[in-house]
C-alpha positions, 0 to 999 in steps of 0.5 A: 499499499502507498499514498499517491499524490496529484498536485493537492489531492493524495489517495491511498492506493493498494495493488492487488495479486494482478497488479491492478490499482485499486482505492482503499476503503474509508474507516469513516466519512462520506462516499459520493458516488455516481457523480457525473463524469468530469463533475468531481471537482465541482462537488470537492468546490461545493463543499469547500475542500482544497486539499489543505484541511488534512483529511484524506480525500479520494478522487476518481474521475471517469470511471466505467458505470453500468448505471450512467456510463462514466462517472466520477467518485469521491470519498472524504475521510471523517467528513459526513454532509449537511443537508444544504450540502446534499442539496448543492451536489443534486444540483450538479450531480443529480444521479450521485448517491451519498454513502455514510461510512462507519467502522468501514461499513456502509451504515447509510446510502441514498440517492440525492434528491433534488426537491421541488423548491430550494431556498438559500442555495442559489442566489439569483443572477437578476440584479433587479431581483428583490432577493438581492436588495440589501435592505430587504431580508428575503432569501432567494427561493426557487421551483425546479421547473426541469430536472434534465437538464436542471433549470430553476425559476426564481419565485420572486422575479421569475428569472430562470437560472440554468445548470451552467449558472448554478455551477459557476456560482458554486465554483467561483466563490 
């Protein structure tokens, strides 16, 4: 077994008897599986993970998947997700599953679910929207109008927000 590092990401790697590389299980933490291929880095940004936190983070990208063709996987040692984090992940990885791991065993496995309405998750891009006024204590509220592709409608100004805008909000902070 050895530690492989690529830039700021490190993972424990083991080799089986044939010499194939396999990713080692985590003892406690979260595994986010079935992320759309190429979106794992966005998930890490949503979670605020930079690699400097000191926890082991495993990132696997473009792995074959019978369910979605190609997928990414993120494993985070010693971290469990809040509901608001899961809601954000659902916006960029609606097919994802969240696995809670304790003592190397899956104790809870669930698919992310995009609720019909979201509050205070996405900022309205319309500068004239009442939710963007400093003196108004109104949280942005959206209705999901499409799940594939993801589109949200602001319930105050009716601005439609698409997947690209959502991803840019999560990754440009």
